[in-house]
N, C-alpha and C positions, 0 to 999 in steps of 0.2 A: 504494500500500500504506500502511496506517495502523497505528500501534502504540498500545496503551493500556496504561499501567503501573498496577498495582494494588498498594497497600501491604498485603501479606498479613497482617502482624501486626495492623494496625488492624482489618481485617475479622474476624480471629480473636478479637480483643478484644470486638467487638460481639456475636459469637456466644456467647462465654463469659459475658458479662453476662446473657444471657437464660436461662442454665441454672440449675437449682436449686442453692442454696449459693454462687452467684457473684453475688449481688445487691449485695454490698459488698466492695470490696477496700481499704477505708480501713485504714491501719495495716499493710498488707502490700505488698511490692514487686510491681509489675505489669510484667514484662519477659519477653522471649523468650530462651530458652537457645540458640537457633540462632546460629551464627557467620556473619557476612556479610563479604564482601570489598568494600571501598569506600574512599572518601576520608573521613577522620574529620571534617574541617572545613575551612573556608576560611582566610582570612588572620588570623582571630582566635586561632588556635592553641588554647591551653588556657583561654582566657577563658570564663567562664560568665556568660551574660546573665540578668538578673532582670526579671520582669514582675509586674504585679498585674492581676487580673481578677475581676470580680464577675458576669459574664453570658457567654452563649455568644459574642456578637460580640467581646468583649474577649479571650476565649480564642483564637478564630480569629485575631484580629489579632496576638496574642502569638506563636503558632506561625508565622505568616507572616513576622513580623519576625525571628524566630530564623533561619528559612531564608534570608531576604533578606540577613542579615548573614553567612551562611556559618558560623555557630557550630555546634560539635559538641554543645554542651550548653546547657541553660537551665533556669531555675526559674520556675514561675508560682505565685504566692501568691494563694490565694483565701480571703478572710475569711468570706464568706457566699455561698451559691449557691442560687438559687431553683429550679433544675431538677435533671436527672440529670447529675451531674458526669462520671461515668465514660462514659456514652453520648455526651455532648457532646464529651468529649476525643477519643474515637474518631472522631467525625464531623469534628472540627476538623483532626485529623491527616490524614485522608483528603482533605479539601478542600485543605489546604496542599500536599499532595504530588501531587494529581491534577488539580486544577481551575485552577491558575495555571501560566503558562508557565515561570516559574522553578522552581517545585516539581516539575512534571511532568518537566522536563528534568534537573534537578540531583539530586533526592532519590531515593535507593535504598531507604531504610528509616527509619522513625521509631518510636522506642520510648519508652515513658514509664512512670512509676510514681507512685502517689498515696499520700502519707503524711498521716495525721491527727495534727496537733500540738494543743497545748492550745486555741488559739483560732482556728486557721485550718488550711486544707489546703495542703500543699506538693506541687506536681506537678513532678517531675523529667523533663525531656524530653531525649532524645539523638537525634542525626541522623547517619546515614551517607549520604554523597553519592556519586553516580556521576560527577558533574561538580561542580566548585566554582563558587560564584557569580562568582568572579573570571574563570573560563573563560567563563561565560555573558555576563559584561559585555563581553567582547571580540567577541561575535557581532554582525555587521552588522545594522542595523535597516532594514527597507524598509516605508515607509508607503504606497507606491503602486506601480502596475505598472511605471512608468517606471524607478524605482529598482531593482526586482527584475530587469527586463530587462537593465539595465547590469551587475548582479551576475552574471547568467547569462552575459552576453557574456564577461566576464572569465574566469569559470570554464571555459566551453567552449573559449575560445581557448587557455587553459593546459592543457586536457584534465584538469582537476581530477577526482580520483576521488570527491570528496565536497564538499559545501558545507553549512554550517549557517547559517541565517538566522532572524531574528526578524521576524515579520509583525505589523503593528499595524492594527487596523480590522476590523470584521466582514466587509467585502467582500473581504478578502484571505484566501486559503486555498490548498489544494493545486491548485485549478484555475488559480490565478494563476501557479503554477510552470510548468504546461503552457504558458500564454500567454507567459511570460517566455522559456522555452526556444525556443518556436517563433518568436517575434518576433526574438530575438537571432540565430537561425540564418538566417532569411530576410533580415535587414537587413545581415548581415556574411558573405556567402558566400566572401569572399576569406580571411577569418580562420578560419572554422569550416567545414571542408570536409565533415564528416559529422555528422549529428545523432545524439546518443546516446539510448539508452533509459535510464530512471531509475526509482528507487523513492523514495517519500517516507514518512518517519515523522514524525507530528505530535504535539507535546507542548504542551497537551492537544489533543484532537480538534477542539474548538470553543471559541469565546470571542473576545473582542476582541484578545487577544494570544496568539500561538502561536509556538513555536520548531520549525522544520522541519529535519530532517536529510535531505539529498538525496544519494543514491548514484548515480553515473553509470557506465554501461557503454558503451564506444565500439567501433564497428567499426574494425578494423585497429589495429595497434600504433602507438605514438607515433612511432618513427623513420620508419616508412612514411609516416605522415600529414605529418610535418614535411618530408620530402623532396618530397612531392607539393605541399605548400603553397608551398615555395620555388620549385618548377618553375612552378606556376600564377602566382605573383607576377611572375616574370621574363617569362613568356609574355604576361600581360595588359599589362605595361608596354610590351612590344614592339608589341603590337597598337594600344594607345592612341596610341603615338608615331607610328604610321603614318596616323592619321586626320587629314586636312587641316583647317585652320582654317575656321570657318564658323558658321552658325547651328546651334542644337541640331537642328533638323529636317535640315539638310544633313549634320551629323555622324552622325545616326542612319541616314541613307541610306547613308553610307559603312560603318557597322557592319553594316547589312543585307547589303551586298555581301560583307563578310567572312564572315558566317555562311553565306550561300548558297554560297560557293566553298570554305569550309574545314571546315564542320561537317556531318556526316551524321546524319540523323534516325534514332534507334534506337527502333524500334517494338516491340522484344522485351520491354521492361520492363513488367510489370504494375503500373501506377501506382496501382491500387486496393489493392495489398498494403501493409499497414502497415510492412513491412520494406523496401519498395522503395528508400527513401532511403539504404540502405547501399551501393547500387550507384553507381559513379562516373558512370554515364550520367545520374544525377539531380543532378549537381553542376556547378559552374563548372569544376572541374578536368576533368571529362569533356568538356565542350563546348570549352573553349579550349585545353587541353593535349593531350587525346587525340583531339579532333576527331570525337567521336561522342557523341550525347546524346539523351535524351528531352526532352519539352517543358519540364520543370522545369529540366533542365540548361541549355537555351538561356536561360531566364529568369534563372537564377543567373549565367550567364556575362555576359549583358548588364548585370546589376546591377553586377558587378565593373568592367566597362569604363566604365559611366556614372559610377561613383564616381571613377574616375581622371580622367575628362573633366569633372568638376564638373557633370554633368547629373543633376538630381534624378530618382530612379528608385525604384520599388517593385516587389517580386515579388508577383503576384496568383495565388492558388490558387483554382481553380474548376472549371468544366466547359466542354467544347466539344462540342456535340451529345451531351450526356449522358455524356461520357467524361471522367475526371479529366484535368485539364490545368493548365498554368501559363503565364503571360505577364507583361507588365510595364505599369506606368504610368510615363510620362515627362513632364517639364514642358518645354514649348516656350518660345520667346522671347516669345510673347504672354502668358506667365504662367499659362497653362492646362495642366492635366494631360490626357493622352490615352493610350488603350490602344494597345499595339503588341505583336504576336506575331511573333517572329523565325522561328518554324517555318513561318509562312505569310505572309511579307512579300511583298506584290505591289504595286509602285509604281503599277500601273494600277487597283488595286481598293481605294482609300482605306485604306491601311495604318495610319493614325493616326486613331483614332476616339474620339468622346465616349461616354458611358455608353449612351445610347439606340442609337447606331450599333453599338456592340460587342454589345449584347444582341440586336439585330436580325440580326447576323451569325452567331448560333448559340452565343454564349458566355453563361455564367451564373456568378455569384460572389455571395458574401454582401456586398452593398454596404455593410452597416453596419460592416464591418471595415476598410474602405479609404477613402481620400479620394474625394470625388465628382468626377466628370469631366463638367462641364456646359458646357464651352467650345463656341464656335461650330464648325460643320462647316468643315473645311478643303477640302472638295470640292464638286462640283456637286450640284444637287437630286436627281439620280438615286441618290445614296447616302444620302439621308435615310430614316429608318425610317418605316414606315407610321403613320398617325395613331392607330391602335388598338394600337400597340406597348405591351405591359403593363409593360415596364421590368424592370430586374435584380432588383428586390425581390420578384418573383413567381417562386419556384423552379420548375424544371421537374419533371415527374413522375420519381420515383425518386431525387431528390436526398437 
């Protein structure tokens, strides 16, 4: 969801200037009689700032500097002006309050009046704020998706109801929030048991800098989730402690034994449903604590256990024979990553596979989103894919 704030007074001013009899307001006050509730100014209190301007660019800069300072009032003195002063003032106020991150987020209303004095014009500008620039200065800044993911991890772990963040760079936007939430959730299933839904308000909608207000809605109340998280933490520690020492491959074999003996596959969950992740069967809690899970629950459970055992592990979301599914990538002692699916772990059927082998076995995933697994086969030639194997970058029909 996106929100766009429009400074109503400035739009009205532009319309008034176009009406007969309103071509000049010099010598008269140009102000709205409407009352607005807001913050009168920032840390400057009653200080009035002064500026000088002789063209449109300087007027814009003056209004932007007034807003950046958090001042409630300012005066712009114009000795001579080559264009339409009244029209340019309206546009400058709109630009300052709508087109910059600070203005779009902070400004509620900008009002001004123009007075003609003996040798110059005096423009009085007043600003009412919805947020002060001091409040905006405390907003965390994220310049890349890694920083945003870390911010989302902290917010989701705390089950924060809202987060405000400033994004810098044209490539960062609302879609980056989705990636940050998703990546944080799948990278930390022991801390974030359930993924929330969320809405985003952007100030402004586009541009190299934007301030986003993100509102989260979580499944289950916080006491319930905290109890489940504590139970999962204790259970995962117990399971990890029971795994005997050995190579990563040997320890994964032991974990496979645990899943086969203690976790029941839950095929009742419609994993294509966007709301499916609100069910415990899709979580590490469902797999490890409740002993019943869908494929994603298995993958999340293995991720929690591998983290405790210092085995590098990723959750992969894709398809198995054109059905939504999830599994893992794990790093073995040879330094290579391999696919492993604990819902179908068969020691006799090459359970640890490279990309080509996994694709040949009926799996598909967006290989651009995950590390490549190009290590050598761990098994005999009978498990090698056919020579004409198209590879995971060729999506199946219906993907």
